[in-house]
C-alpha positions in Angstrom: -14.9 -4.2 7.5 -14.5 -8.0 7.9 -12.0 -10.0 5.9 -13.4 -11.6 2.8 -10.7 -11.7 0.2 -8.4 -14.0 2.2 -10.4 -17.2 1.8 -7.8 -18.8 -0.4 -4.3 -18.1 0.7 -4.5 -19.5 4.2 -6.9 -22.3 3.1 -4.6 -23.6 0.5 -1.7 -23.8 2.9 -3.9 -25.9 5.2 -5.4 -28.0 2.6 -2.0 -29.2 1.4 -0.9 -30.3 4.9 -2.8 -33.6 5.1 -4.8 -35.3 2.4 -7.7 -36.7 4.4 -11.3 -36.9 3.3 -12.1 -33.7 5.3 -9.1 -31.8 3.9 -10.0 -33.1 0.4 -13.5 -31.5 0.9 -11.8 -28.3 1.9 -9.6 -28.4 -1.2 -12.6 -29.0 -3.4 -14.4 -26.1 -1.8 -11.5 -23.8 -2.6 -11.5 -24.9 -6.2 -15.2 -24.3 -6.4 -14.9 -20.9 -4.8 -12.1 -19.9 -7.3 -14.5 -20.9 -10.1 -17.3 -18.9 -8.4 -19.4 -22.0 -8.0 -20.4 -20.9 -4.5 -23.1 -23.5 -4.1 -20.7 -26.3 -4.5 -18.1 -24.4 -2.3 -20.8 -24.2 0.4 -21.4 -28.0 0.2 -17.8 -28.9 0.4 -16.9 -26.4 3.1 -19.9 -27.5 5.1 -18.8 -31.2 5.0 -15.2 -30.2 6.2 -16.5 -27.7 8.7 -18.8 -30.3 10.3 -15.7 -32.6 10.6 -14.0 -29.8 12.6 -11.7 -28.4 10.0 -11.1 -24.8 11.3 -10.3 -23.2 7.9 -13.4 -24.7 6.4 -15.5 -23.3 9.3 -14.0 -19.9 8.6 -14.6 -20.2 4.9 -18.2 -21.3 5.5 -18.8 -18.3 7.7 -17.6 -16.0 5.0 -20.1 -17.5 2.6 -23.0 -17.0 5.1 -21.9 -13.5 5.9 -21.9 -12.4 2.2 -24.7 -14.7 1.0 -22.7 -16.5 -1.6 -24.2 -19.8 -2.8 -26.7 -19.6 0.1 -29.0 -16.9 1.5 -27.2 -14.4 3.7 -27.4 -15.5 7.3 -25.5 -13.6 9.9 -26.5 -16.0 12.7 -24.9 -18.9 10.8 -21.9 -16.8 10.0 -21.4 -16.0 13.6 -21.9 -19.6 14.6 -19.1 -20.8 12.3 -16.8 -17.8 13.0 -17.1 -18.6 16.7 -16.2 -22.3 16.1 -13.1 -21.3 14.1 -12.2 -18.4 16.5 -12.3 -20.7 19.6 -9.7 -22.9 17.8 -7.5 -19.9 17.4 -8.2 -18.8 13.8 -7.0 -15.1 13.9 -9.1 -13.9 10.9 -12.2 -15.6 12.4 -11.5 -13.9 15.7 -11.2 -10.5 14.0 -14.4 -11.0 12.0 -16.3 -12.1 15.1 -15.0 -9.1 17.0 -16.0 -6.8 14.1 -19.6 -8.2 14.0 -19.9 -7.5 17.7 -18.3 -4.1 17.3 -20.8 -3.1 14.6 -23.8 -5.1 15.8 -24.0 -7.2 12.7 -26.3 -10.2 13.4 -25.9 -9.7 17.1 -26.6 -7.0 19.7 -23.7 -4.6 19.7 -21.3 -5.6 22.5 -18.1 -3.7 22.7 -16.7 -5.8 25.5 -17.2 -9.0 23.4 -15.7 -7.2 20.4 -12.6 -6.1 22.4 -12.1 -9.7 23.6 -12.0 -11.1 20.1 -9.9 -8.3 18.8 -7.4 -8.8 21.6 -7.0 -12.5 20.7 -6.5 -11.7 17.0 -4.2 -8.8 17.8 -2.0 -10.9 19.9 -1.5 -13.2 16.9 -0.2 -10.2 14.9 -3.4 -9.3 13.0 -2.9 -5.7 12.0 -6.6 -4.9 11.5 -7.4 -6.3 14.9 -4.5 -4.3 16.4 -5.8 -1.1 14.9 -9.4 -1.7 16.0 -8.3 -2.7 19.5 -6.4 0.6 19.6 -9.7 2.4 18.8 -11.4 0.5 21.7 -8.7 1.6 24.2 -8.6 5.2 22.8 -12.4 5.6 23.1 -13.0 3.4 26.1 -15.3 1.0 24.3 -15.6 -2.3 26.1 -12.3 -1.7 27.9 -11.0 1.0 30.3 -10.0 4.1 28.3 -6.2 4.0 28.1 -4.3 6.2 25.7 -1.0 4.5 26.3 -2.5 1.1 25.5 -4.2 2.6 22.4 -0.8 3.9 21.3 0.8 0.5 21.8 -1.7 -1.3 19.6 -1.7 1.5 17.0 2.0 1.2 16.9 1.9 -2.6 16.2 -0.6 -2.0 13.4 1.3 1.0 12.0 4.5 -1.1 11.8 2.7 -3.5 9.6 1.8 -0.6 7.2 -1.8 0.1 8.5 -2.3 3.7 7.3 -5.1 4.5 9.7 -2.9 3.4 12.6 -0.1 5.6 11.2 -2.5 8.6 11.1 -3.7 7.9 14.6 -0.1 7.7 15.9 0.7 10.9 14.1 -2.1 12.7 15.8 -1.2 11.3 19.3 2.4 12.4 18.9 1.3 15.8 17.6 -0.8 16.6 20.7 1.0 14.4 23.2 -1.8 12.0 24.0 -0.7 8.6 25.4 2.8 9.4 24.2 5.3 12.3 24.6 4.5 15.2 22.3 7.0 14.9 19.5 6.6 16.8 16.3 9.3 14.8 14.6 7.5 11.5 15.2 4.2 13.0 14.3 5.8 14.1 11.0 7.3 10.7 10.5 4.0 8.9 10.9 2.2 11.4 8.7 5.0 11.1 6.1 4.7 7.3 6.1 0.9 7.4 5.7 1.4 9.8 2.8 3.9 7.4 1.3 1.3 4.7 1.4 -1.1 7.0 -0.5 -2.9 8.9 2.3 -3.9 12.4 1.3 -4.8 13.1 5.0 -1.2 12.1 5.9 0.2 14.5 3.3 -2.0 17.4 4.6 -1.2 16.7 8.3 2.5 16.4 7.5 2.3 19.9 6.1 0.5 21.2 9.2 2.9 19.9 11.7 5.9 20.9 9.5 5.0 24.5 10.0 5.7 24.2 13.7 9.0 22.4 13.3 12.6 23.6 13.2 14.9 22.5 10.3 16.6 20.2 12.8 13.3 18.6 13.8 12.3 18.1 10.1 15.7 16.5 9.4 15.2 14.1 12.3 11.7 13.3 11.1 13.0 12.5 7.7 15.7 10.2 9.1 13.1 8.4 11.3 10.9 7.8 8.3 13.9 6.6 6.2 15.0 4.2 9.0 11.4 2.9 9.3 11.2 2.2 5.6 14.6 0.4 5.7 13.4 -1.8 8.6 10.0 -2.5 7.1 10.5 -3.3 3.4 7.2 -3.5 1.6 
């Protein structure tokens, strides 16, 4: 899924940076959005977006994608996502990649999707990292490479992405792209379970049946160490 609930946090940080007419329009758009006055939000974001304010371009794309305040228009959403993405906006890069990945408003193009996911992933976006891992795992738009998939899954998993944790658990369980390691498989399943994943809980039980007490103890230590290093 694309981002849609992050219109405010990043925008407010930007809008407070410089009080110029364009940033003032962005700030007005944010206030209108918070009040669910989407038509006014669209007007204000459009003015700022046309003046080249990257966050406004991203916000405007979100409104077009969801059809808030204006008719839903994927072509316009892609246009504004692309403008923001070219300027380095990570969430715009991810959303643009997702639309190419899913064929939303454009012909499905895995190579283009992977390109935008890569840019967002390199900026630390966990969802982009996870989706890029899928691309490498399945060979979609890129050469199939299980080691590269494990790398990107690992980055996303370290940010608490449960799907990435489950994927890493499976890869360690069977030794795909990484060395087979039941303790690490158990660790990732255990962490996914701790984040509320029923699949993680079930898979932890499956792998545990194949483990020695020493392996289980190591897995529990690995999970504890990870939690200590990644406070939520």
